[in-house]
N, C-alpha and C positions, 0 to 999 in steps of 0.2 A: 899178551896182556896189555902191554903198552899201546899196541895198535888198537885194541878194543877201546881203551880209554880215550884215544885220540878221536875215534869215530863218535863216541858219546859226546865229547866236547863240541865237535862240529855240529852234531844234531841239535844239541842244546842251543847253540848259537843261532842256527837257522830258526829254531822255534821262538827264541827271544825276539829275533828280528821281525818274524811274522806277527807276533803279538803286538809289538810296538807299532808296526805299520797299521794294523787293524785298529788299534786304539786311537791312533792319530786320525784315521779317517772318521771314526765314530765321533771323536771330539770335535772335528771340523764340522761334521754334519749337525751336531748339537748346538754349535754356536750360531747357526742360521735359524732365527726364530720363525715359527709358523704363525701366520695371521689369516683371519677370515676376511675375504673380500667379496664385494658384489659389484656387478657391472652397472654403471650409470645408464639408465634407460629413459627413453622418451615415451611419454604416455599422454593420452588425451585426458585433460582434467577440466573440472568445472569449478572455477574459483567461487567461493561463497563467503558470505558475511552473515553474522548473527546479530540481531537487534531485539530489544524489548519493544513490543508494540502494544498499543492500546486500541481497543475496539470502540468505534464510533458509529452511531446510527447513520444509515443512508439518508434518511429524512426524519426530522422531528418537527411536528406541527402542534402548536398550542391552539386549542379550540376556544374561541372567545365569543361572548354574546355581542352582537352588533346592534341590537335594539334592547330596550328596557322592558322588563316584564317578569312575571312569576313563572318559574319552571313548572311545566305541566307533565312532561314525560322524560324519562331517561331510558333509552332503548338499547342497552347493551349490558353485558356482564363485564365487570372490571377485570382487566388483565387478559381479555379475550382477543382473538384475531378478528379484525373487521375489514370490510371491503371498501374500496373507494366509492363515495357517493352514499354510503349508509347514513340514514338519519339517526343521529345519536341523542340529541336533546330537542325538545319542543318547548318553546316559550309560548305563553298564552296568545292565541291568535285573535280573539274577539275584538280587542281595541283596534287592531290594524285592519281587520276586515271592515269595520265601520268606516275607517278613514278611506279605504279603497272605494266603498260605495259613495261616500261624499265626493270624492274626486271624480268619479264617473258621472255623478249628477252635475258637477261643475262643468265638465266637458260637454255634456248635452246642452247646458245653458249657453256655453260659449259658442257652440256650433249654431244654435238657433239665432244668437245675436249676429253672428257672421253672415248667416243666410239673409237676415233682414237687412243688414248693412249692404250686402252685395246687390240685393234687389233695389234698394233705394238709390244706390250709385248708378245703376242702369237707367232708372227713371230720370234721374237728374241729367244724365248724358243726353237722353232724348229731348228733354225740355230745353236744354241749352242749344241743341241743334235747331229747335223751333224758335228760339229767341224768347222763350217764356220766362226763363230764370237766368240769373247772372252766373258768370264764371266763378264768382266767390262761393256761391251756393254749391256748385259742383266740387270745388276744392274742399269744402267742409265735408261733403259726402265721401270724397275720396279718403280723407283723413280718418273718418269714422270707420270706413272699411278696413283700413290698415290697422287701426286699433283693435277691431274685432278679430282680425287674423292673429294678431299678437296674443290676444286673450285665449284663443284656441290653442296656440302653441304652449302657453303657460299652463293651461288646464291639462294638456296632454303630458307635459313634463311632471306636473304634480301627481297625475295618476300613475305614471311610471315609477315615481319615487315612492308612492304609497304601496304599489305592488312589490317594489324591491324590499321595503321594510317588512311587508308581510312574508316575503320569502325568507327573510333573515330569522323569522321565528322558528324555522327548522335549521338546526345546526348540523351540517353534514361533514363528513370526513373528506378532505381533498386527496388523501392518499390511503393506500391499504397498509395495514400494519397491526401493531398491538396497542391497545388503549390502556392508559393508566387508570388509577383510581379517580373517581369524580370528586371534585372539590365542593360541589354544591348538591344538595338533595332536592328532590321534588318539593315545591312550595317555597323555595328561596327566591328572593327578588334578585335578579341579575341585570347587568347592563354593560355598556361599553367600558365603564371604568372598573368593572369587577375583575378579579383574578381569573386566569384561564379556567374554563370549566373542566377540562381534562387535556391530556397530551397523547397524541398518536405518534408512535415510533415505528418507522419502517426498518425492518432488520433483514430483508432479503431483496437485493443484495445488501452487503454491509461493508463499512469502511474499516481499514486498519491503518493507523498512523504510526510512523516511526520518526525518530530524530537522527539524522545522518550527519556525521561530522563534516565540517567544511573541508578537511583534508581528504576525506574519501571521495568528495565530489569534484576535486580539482581536475583529475584525469578525465572524468566523465564529461565535464564541460569542455575540455580540450577537444574531445572527439565529437561533441555535439549531443545534447540530450533531446531525443525525439520521443515525446510522450505518445505519439501516434503508433509507434512501433518500438517500444523501449527494448534495449539490448539485454536487460535483466528481468527475471521473473521471481515473484515472492511466493513462498510457501509457509505454512504455519505448523508449529508444534504446540499442542495444547498443554494446559497446566499439569495434566496427568502423564505427560511424556509421549503421548500418542501423536501421530501425524494427522493433520487435518486432511480430509479426503478430497478437497477441492483446491484447485490452483487459482491464483489471482493475477491481476494485472495492475501496474502502477498507472494512475490517471492524473496525478497532481504533484507538483513540486513547488514549494513555497519560493517566491521570487526574492525573498530577503533572508539574510542570516540573522538568527536571534542573537542579540548583543549579550544576553545573560548566559546563554549556554554555548554559543559559537557553533550551533547546529542549524540544519535546514530541515524543515518538516516535509516528509514525503508521505503520500497517501496511496494506498492500494485498495482495490475493490475486490471482494470475494463473494461468490454465491453462498447462500446460507439457508438452503431449503429445509434442513433438519433442525434449524434454530439452535445449533450448538454454540454459536457465538452470540454473546449478549453485550450491549453497550456498557462500557466501563471495565470490561474484562481485560486482563493482561495476557498476552501470548508471546511466544518466541517467533520472530520473523526471520526466516532463512532466505537470503537474497542470493540467487545464483545467476550466472550468465546463461542465456538461452543456448548459445552455441559453444561447445567445448573448445578449448585451445590446447595445443601441444606444448609440453614443457619437459625439461630434463629433471628427473627425480633421483634423489639419493636418500638413503635412510637417515633419519634424524640422529641416530647413534654415531654416524660417521662424521658429523659436523662438529667442529670444535671452535672455540673462540678465545682470543687473547686480546691484548691491548690494542692491536692493530685492527682486528676484525675477525671475520669468520674464515676458516680454512678446513681443508680435508687432506688426508694423506693418500696419495695415489701410488700404485705399484706400476712401474713402467715395464716395457718389454724385456728388460734385462733383470726383472724382479728387484729393482732398486726402488726404495721409498723416496717419494718427492712430495714436498709440501706445496699445496696449491691454494692460493687465495681465491675465495668464491664470493659471489653475491647471492644471498638467499632471498626467496620470496615468501609466498604463503605456505603454511603447513597443511598438507593433505594426508589425513590419517597419521601414520607413523613416518611418513616421508616429508622431505622438504623440497620445494621447487628451487632449483639453482639456475639463475638466469645468466651467469657468466662464471667461467673458471674451469669447467670440465666439459668433455664431449661425450657423446653416446659411445658406450662400449668400454670406456676406461674403467680400470679396476680400482675400486675405492675400499680402503680398509674400514671394516665395521667392528671387528673384534681383535684384540691384541694391540690396541693403540698405545697402551702404557709401556710396552716393551720394545718399541721401535723408535727410530728417529730418522730424519732425512738423510739420504745417501746410504742407508743401511740396506744390505741385501737380505731379502726375506724369502720364506717359502709360502707363497700365496695359496690358500685353499678356498675355492669358490664356495660361497655360502650354500649350505645344504649338502655338501659333500662330506664324507667321513674321512 
């Protein structure tokens, strides 16, 4: 009986020892926190910036009367598309046609006078050679010939001026585009001092202007801004949130910084065949680099900030936590560009940050694993 009791005691001792060892192991395992990590990866990215842009017409021309007269015709529908060279207004022609005929008559008379003066000069030359008339008479004939030639030139210039005024009675469009409302009706008296008859706006292609901060342009100027082959390309987002189907190109950069806004005006040109863009309209301009660049990316949730700056928590090969100071760049989606501080493949803690500290050993679980 005593032997049986001794064996029971030994058995209970071993059992207690086993339970204690097992509990200690479990307790030790529980003290190592699990964290979710992701590997820093290098990806091709396209840095982009967003600006508010304003649509401006490619060309805007005010149609003005260059001669005075009553409007006889208006040959367009207001707001319609017109072609280059279309005759849009006609000012009464009759007074200017009369002037043209008068100038033609003046030219005929001047040519007749010149012909007579030329013949007289030739006769005087012959008589001088014969000794019949004096050199003074020949000089007078020569002067009369020169005067007649000048009168012909004056008559020709007057005729050209009259024809030019007659041509101005037809007001044509120097560009294709869309015409505005007419400011004058048929029958109104118009002239060079009148308000513009109408305005023609060319909207295909069309301009988009943005104001770029001086800070954004510093690096671009260091690298050299080449408008013949700009390194960035603009795209548009319309007011309804849809993407504009055509890409554009920058073609102008203001040479001066605005003192009131500390910005520089940049202009891009876009095709506008569907007339979706109208002057005065606001759009969102997305400026992207044409050629993508490689950068190390980490999730935004992994990046923390204190009084010193930005940092991430890295798990080294011994599963120990290390605080790493980083320099962050642009945000791309839910990730951040890290220009300095981590290398490709390093394990960055993204979840469980609140329960770890530097030098602590952790149980890293790669994001996506169970």
